[in-house]
N, C-alpha and C positions, 0 to 999 in steps of 0.2 A: 411401335418402338418407344424404348426412354431414351432421353439422355441418361440417367443412373448408368444402360447399359456401356456407356462410352467409358468408365471407372475403368481402369486397369489399360487402355488400348493403347502400342506407341503406335507413332508414325516417325520413319528409317532404322537404319541408320542410312544418313542421308552422306556421300561424301561431297566435301568442298574445299576449292581452295582458294583462299584470300589472293585476288590478282590487284596489283598496282590502279589500275584502272576504274577497276571496283572503288578501290580507295580513296583514287584520287577525285571520281564523283560523289562519294558521300561525304566528304570531308568539305567539298565546295558546296553539300545540296544543307551540310547542315551547317555553315559557316564557323568550321572552325581553323584552326591554323596550319595552311598547308604546310608552311617547313618545318612544323612540328613531328608533322606524319607524311615519310618519307619511305621508311622502311616499315615499320608498324601501324597497325589502324588503330585508332584512338581507341578507348572503353566502350565507346556508346555505340562503337560499330558491331556490338554482339547482340542489339535490337536487328540489323540486317541478317546474323543466323538467326534465329530465332525464326523469322521467316523465313529459311531455307526449309522448315518446315511446318509449322502456320500455317499455310494453303490448304496440305494436305488435311489437318487438324478440319480447320472449314470446313471443306470438299467431301467429310466425311459423309455418308448415303444418312447417318440419325441425326446429325448436326444440319444438314442443308433440308430432310424432312421434318425436324422441331422446331425449329428457329429462324423466327426472321430478322433478329437484328441484332451484333456482336460489341458490348461496348467494352473496350478495356478499361478497368478495373488499377489496378494494381501491378506494380508488377518490379519481379528484385532479380540482382544480378551479384556472382563473388565473383571475381578476377582470379585466376589462379595461376597465368602465366600470361606474357602478353602476345600481343594478336599481331604474330609476325608476319606480310608478307611474303607469298612464296610456300606458307605450311601449310600443306594436308590438314586439311580436319573429318571428322567425327562429329553427324548430327546429328542426336538421337528429341523426340518430345514423348512425351506419355501425357495420358490424364490420370492425374492422382484422384483426385476426387469431385462429386457433384454435387451439391445443395441447393437445394429447391427451396424456393419463399413462393408460394403464391404461380404467377405463368411467368416469375423469372431464376431461371437459374446460374449458379454461382460455380464456373466453371477451373479449377487447378491446374496448372500444364506444367509439368516440367519440362524443363531446358537441360541438357546437358553435352557439351560440347570437347570433343579431346583428339587428341595427335592423333591421326591416322595412321602413324605409324609406328610411333612410342607409347600409345595407350595411356600416355597424361592427361588428366585432367588439365583443363584451359578455361573455358566457363562454365559457370552451372547456374539457371535461372528458375524461377517461378514466374509463373503470369495468373491475373484472375484477371477473370473475363467473365460481364455480366451476357448471360444468352436470353434473349427474348422471344417468348414463344408467341406474342401479336404484337405488331407496330403498334405503338400508341397514336398514331394514328398523324394526318399532316402537322408539319410542325408552324409555327407563326414564319412565315417566307420575307425572311430579310433584304431580299435583295442578294444578285449576286455584285462583290465589287470587283473594280476589275481587275482584267490575269496579271499585270505588273504591280500595284497597288502593295506595298508594304513601308513601313516605319522603318526606326532605326534600325539599322543590324551587325550590330558591332563582330569583329573577330577575337576571340582570346590571344592574348600574348601572357609571358610569364612572370608572374609577380612575386614581389617575397612574403615567404608563411609567415602567416597571421597569430599573434599571440591570443589564451583561453579567452574567451570572451568579447573578440573583437570582431567586427564586423566582416565582410568581404565584398571584395570593390566593386556594386552593381555592374550589371552585365547587361546590355541593351541586346531587344531579338525580337525583332519581326520575320514572317515569312507572305510572302505572294500566294496569291494559287500558283500563280508557273510554278513558286518553289515547290510547292504538294509535289505537282507531277514529278517533279526529279529530286527528291526525297522518295517518293511513288519510282520511279527507277532507281535509283539508287540502292534501296532499303529490299525491294519486291514485296511493299507492303502496300498491296492496290488495294485494299478497302474501298470502294466508292464515294463512302461518305467521306472520304478527304479528297475527292476529286468532280466526283459529279452531284451539280446541285440538285437535282428532281429526285436521288436516291437520297440526298442529307435528309431531304425537305417530308421523304416519303418515309422515314421513320421516327419521325418527330422533331429533327433540327432546325434550325435557322437556317440554317445551308451549308457549304463544308465545311468540316474541322479540323483543325491541324492537328498533324499525328501525333497519339501521346507520345510516342517513343522521341518522333523530333524536338518536342519538347524537354523530355528527358536530358535527349542530349544536350540541350540550350546549357541546364542544370548541371552537368558532368563538364561541361565544358570551364562554367565557372568556378565550380573547385578544380580541376585539373592543372588549370595553371599554379596551382603555387606550387605542385608537385613535379619535378623537372622526372626527365625517363620515360620509357617506355610502357612503367604498369602505375599510372597512378593514383587508378583508383581501387579499392583493395576486393568493396563491397557496396550496396546502395541497393535503398528500398525507397522507390515510389508508389506517391500515391496521387494518381488523376482525379483532380477534386471539381471541376467543372470546364466545360467547351472552351474552346480556345478558335476565334472565327480569324482567320488570313486577312493579312493589313493591319491588324490591333498592334501595338506596342507593349513591348512587355521588358520586364529587365528582371532577370537574377539576383536576388536577394540573400542573404542568408549571414552566420558565424559560426564563429570554432566553436563549439563544445569542450573538447578534449584536444590543446595543441598534442602533448604527449603521446597519445591513441590517437590521431591525429583524425577528430569525429568533428563531423561539419553537419551543423543542420539548415538545408536551404527551400526557397519558395518561388515560383513563376509565378510573376503578378501584374497584374495587368491596373486600368481603371476600373474595371469592371468588376475586377476580384480577383482573387488566388485559381490558379488553374492546376497547379501541382505545387504537393510539398516532398521534400525525399531528407533521407537521411544519409548519408555517406560515410564510408573512413580510407584514409584516403593512405597509400606505402609513406613509414616512416622508418 
């Protein structure tokens, strides 16, 4: 079998309903504004919807047979309508493209989330996964941090919209190993490199790393706090630059590129470098 055979494969549609309990757990796990997200899910909840179908893709016999490790390289989302709690949804994933470069394949995975009753588009997304046919070998084991160890983890609260060229207010974020397990439970992203030390080291990492979509949620929060309402973000593109270890203090920084169009550019940074960069457009 070849990974090229995945092109065109569809996973789903899977019927999903957004429940208040899951949204509450997700908001708590990501450190979002609890008071804001009581009737709607935050925009970053699109990552949890992705994992309504991503496990079926990862469990595909071709993927299981040909791939030893998968890393998230890039993610885009477009939000057409708010993620209302109680709304029944239909979620479908499709392998759109497979590009091979040596022993690594870059898989483009499309996401379609629609209202299950009205057939209206809710969220669209596109993931780029790097799939490795061979493990790179054990990583430089940096040891396991304490399960509860983390730095400052601020919740986002509403701010006045800034003018073009202005820098956003930095948002301090960090996650413990326990936080990663809580996020996995709320998002259903149970990739073992995020919670099992041995699995992470086996694929060449120093230890467990923060979920890329959790880091993306932090960036989303830093921008969404400038826009009231249930659909603050229209579209976003995230690039995952370097792994982030639990317990490391980070901050979301950025600037307004175009205030009339609502364009932001942001990054998640720590003392060790830049972990995520993003371009986002907000509702205006």
